[in-house]
C-alpha positions in Angstrom: -13.0 -10.5 -28.8 -16.3 -12.7 -28.1 -13.9 -15.7 -28.6 -11.3 -14.4 -26.2 -13.8 -13.4 -23.7 -15.2 -16.9 -23.7 -12.0 -18.3 -23.1 -11.3 -16.2 -20.4 -14.7 -17.1 -18.8 -13.7 -20.9 -19.6 -11.1 -20.5 -17.0 -12.4 -17.8 -14.6 -15.5 -19.8 -13.9 -13.6 -23.0 -12.6 -11.1 -22.9 -9.8 -10.1 -26.3 -10.8 -9.0 -25.5 -14.3 -7.0 -22.6 -12.9 -5.4 -25.1 -10.4 -4.6 -27.5 -13.1 -2.6 -25.0 -15.4 -0.9 -23.6 -11.9 0.1 -27.1 -11.0 1.4 -27.9 -14.5 3.4 -24.7 -14.6 5.5 -25.9 -11.6 6.1 -29.4 -13.3 4.5 -32.2 -15.5 1.9 -34.4 -13.6 0.0 -37.6 -14.1 -3.7 -37.5 -13.6 -3.4 -38.9 -10.2 -1.3 -36.2 -9.0 -3.2 -33.5 -10.5 -6.2 -34.7 -8.5 -4.1 -34.6 -5.4 -2.7 -31.4 -6.1 -5.9 -29.5 -7.2 -8.5 -31.5 -4.9 -10.7 -32.0 -7.8 -12.4 -35.6 -8.5 -10.9 -38.0 -11.3 -13.8 -37.3 -13.6 -13.5 -33.6 -13.1 -9.6 -33.8 -13.9 -10.5 -36.1 -17.0 -12.7 -33.5 -18.3 -10.3 -30.6 -17.8 -7.6 -32.5 -19.4 -9.7 -33.3 -22.4 -10.8 -29.5 -22.8 -7.1 -28.4 -22.4 -5.9 -30.9 -25.0 -8.6 -29.5 -27.5 -7.3 -26.1 -27.0 -3.5 -27.4 -27.4 -2.5 -26.0 -23.8 -1.4 -29.6 -22.7 0.2 -32.7 -24.0 0.7 -36.1 -22.7 4.1 -37.5 -22.5 5.2 -40.9 -21.0 1.8 -41.0 -18.9 2.2 -37.2 -17.5 0.9 -34.3 -18.8 2.6 -30.8 -19.4 1.8 -27.4 -20.7 2.8 -26.5 -24.4 4.3 -23.4 -25.1 0.8 -22.2 -26.0 -0.3 -23.4 -22.6 2.6 -21.6 -20.7 1.7 -18.3 -22.5 -2.1 -18.7 -21.6 -1.3 -19.6 -17.9 1.3 -16.5 -17.6 -1.2 -14.1 -19.1 -4.1 -15.3 -17.1 -2.1 -15.0 -13.9 -1.1 -11.5 -14.8 -5.0 -10.8 -15.3 -5.9 -12.6 -12.1 -3.3 -10.4 -10.2 -4.3 -7.2 -11.8 -8.0 -7.8 -11.0 -7.1 -8.6 -7.6 -5.1 -5.6 -7.2 -8.1 -3.4 -8.6 -10.3 -5.0 -6.4 -8.1 -4.4 -3.0 -7.4 -0.7 -4.0 -10.9 0.3 -5.5 -12.4 1.4 -2.0 -9.3 3.1 -1.2 -8.6 4.7 -4.6 -9.6 8.5 -3.6 -6.7 8.4 -0.9 -3.9 7.3 -3.3 -1.4 10.0 -4.6 -2.5 10.6 -8.1 -0.7 13.7 -8.6 2.7 12.7 -7.3 5.0 12.0 -10.3 5.6 8.5 -11.2 2.6 7.1 -9.3 1.3 3.9 -11.0 -1.2 1.3 -9.8 1.5 -1.8 -10.0 3.5 -0.2 -7.2 1.1 -1.3 -4.8 0.1 -4.8 -6.2 1.2 -6.3 -2.7 -0.2 -3.6 -0.5 -2.0 -4.1 2.5 -5.1 -1.9 3.1 -6.6 -0.6 6.3 -9.6 1.2 6.2 -12.4 1.8 8.6 -15.0 -0.9 9.1 -18.5 -0.9 10.5 -17.3 -3.0 13.6 -13.9 -1.3 13.9 -13.5 2.2 12.7 -10.0 2.6 14.1 -8.1 0.0 11.9 -6.2 2.7 10.0 -4.9 4.5 13.5 -4.1 1.1 14.7 -2.2 0.1 11.2 -0.1 3.6 11.8 0.7 2.5 15.3 1.8 -0.8 14.3 4.0 0.6 11.3 5.7 3.1 13.8 6.5 0.5 16.3 7.9 -2.0 13.9 10.4 0.8 12.2 13.8 2.2 13.6 13.7 5.1 11.2 11.1 7.0 9.1 11.0 9.8 6.5 7.9 11.3 5.2 5.8 14.2 4.3 2.2 15.5 4.4 -0.8 14.7 6.9 0.3 11.2 7.6 0.7 11.6 11.2 -2.1 14.0 12.5 -4.6 12.2 14.9 -3.6 12.4 18.5 -3.5 8.4 19.1 -0.8 8.2 16.4 1.0 11.5 17.3 1.3 10.0 21.1 3.1 7.1 19.6 5.1 9.1 17.1 6.4 11.5 19.5 7.3 8.5 22.1 9.0 6.6 19.4 11.2 9.8 18.6 12.1 10.6 21.9 13.1 6.6 22.5 15.5 7.3 19.5 13.8 6.6 16.4 15.5 8.4 13.6 13.0 10.9 12.0 13.0 13.3 9.1 9.7 14.8 8.4 8.4 17.4 5.9 5.0 19.2 6.9 3.1 22.1 5.8 3.3 25.1 8.5 -0.6 24.8 8.6 -0.3 21.0 9.7 2.6 21.5 12.0 0.9 24.4 13.8 -2.1 22.1 14.4 0.2 19.2 15.6 2.1 21.5 18.1 -1.0 23.1 19.6 -2.2 19.5 20.2 0.4 19.0 22.8 2.9 21.8 22.7 5.1 20.2 25.6 5.2 16.8 24.3 5.8 18.1 20.7 8.7 20.3 21.7 10.4 17.5 23.7 10.3 15.1 20.3 11.3 17.6 17.8 14.3 18.8 20.0 15.8 15.4 19.9 19.0 15.2 17.7 17.4 12.1 15.9 14.4 14.2 14.6 14.6 16.6 11.8 11.7 18.8 10.7 11.5 20.6 7.4 8.7 22.9 5.9 7.2 23.0 2.5 4.3 25.3 1.3 3.0 23.1 -1.4 3.5 19.3 -0.9 1.9 17.1 -3.5 -1.5 15.8 -2.7 -1.3 17.3 0.8 -4.9 18.0 1.1 -5.7 14.4 1.2 -2.6 12.0 1.7 1.0 11.8 2.8 4.0 9.4 2.4 5.8 7.4 4.9 9.2 5.7 4.3 10.1 3.2 6.9 12.6 0.3 7.3 10.8 -2.4 5.6 7.8 -0.7 4.1 6.4 2.3 2.5 2.9 3.7 3.3 0.3 6.1 2.2 -1.9 7.5 4.7 -5.3 9.2 3.2 -7.3 11.9 5.0 -10.6 13.3 4.4 -10.2 16.7 3.0 -12.6 18.6 5.2 -11.9 17.0 8.5 -8.4 15.5 8.2 -9.8 12.3 9.5 -7.6 9.4 8.9 -9.4 7.3 6.1 -7.1 4.5 4.8 -3.6 3.5 5.2 -2.0 1.7 2.2 1.6 0.0 3.0 3.7 -2.4 0.9 7.3 -3.9 1.3 7.7 -3.7 -2.6 11.2 -2.7 -3.8 9.6 -0.8 -6.7 7.4 1.3 -4.4 10.4 2.2 -2.2 12.5 3.3 -5.1 9.5 5.6 -6.3 8.9 6.8 -2.8 12.6 7.6 -2.2 12.6 9.7 -5.5 9.5 11.6 -4.4 10.8 12.2 -0.9 13.9 13.4 -2.1 12.6 16.1 -4.6 10.3 17.4 -1.8 13.3 17.4 0.7 15.3 19.5 -1.9 12.5 22.2 -2.2 11.9 22.4 1.7 13.1 24.8 4.1 14.5 24.6 7.8 12.0 24.5 10.5 12.5 27.4 13.2 11.2 26.2 16.6 10.6 29.8 17.9 8.4 30.5 15.0 5.9 27.7 16.3 6.3 27.3 19.9 6.1 31.0 20.6 3.0 31.5 18.6 -0.4 32.1 19.9 -2.0 28.7 20.6 -5.1 29.8 18.6 -3.4 30.6 15.5 -3.9 27.3 13.8 -7.7 27.9 14.4 -7.4 31.2 12.5 -5.9 29.1 9.8 -8.9 26.6 9.7 -7.3 23.7 11.3 -8.5 22.1 14.5 -6.2 20.5 16.8 -6.7 16.6 17.2 
């Protein structure tokens, strides 16, 4: 183990060493090409070549250097480690908002994810990201508390009114709060033929996140358990993530029931407060 860690450290401590491996993984190169491709000096490349030859990772053939089978193995595995640690670094600050309880969730589904979280200079980054996603899709399916803040709801309702094909699954509690936020606008949007609303009493991870499936991306929106404040948006174009999201959504859809407008739009506007949900 100590020897393996030393080899990992040997690579990780030098961007030039990693660059040489990545360059040779593309094609054999001579020493001058390696200097140009890696932006390393000739003496630096010379030292790297000697170190790699000593480890059996490269060989010289007709004036050019190429990876051995062992070198290819090391390059592939180190790239996997690098990618995995990069993903972990990207997701660690928003880990609590990811759908741990949803069947089939794995971290590698979000390897290529874009993360929007509040920053000290711009706390509205998640809300802006949701707006960008809504404005860039012609169809959306989803469930949970992904669309709850008034800034996003205004955009969501207008996109529905403009023709965005929409199918959404809400818990009754959250839908009551949304209707109470703006009864006339939500009534107009939810009455559109291109909008289907379903109800579900036990959505997975509903107290902290929800799922959106759009034209080109799927997204997770994480909310604070107590305030329902939008805390993070994690979205990705990965095909594997979309396949997982489709399966999760269809399961919730099969368990959902139809939405009855009269139940919500004739209810006492203060009813959502009795349930402990404040309109946003």
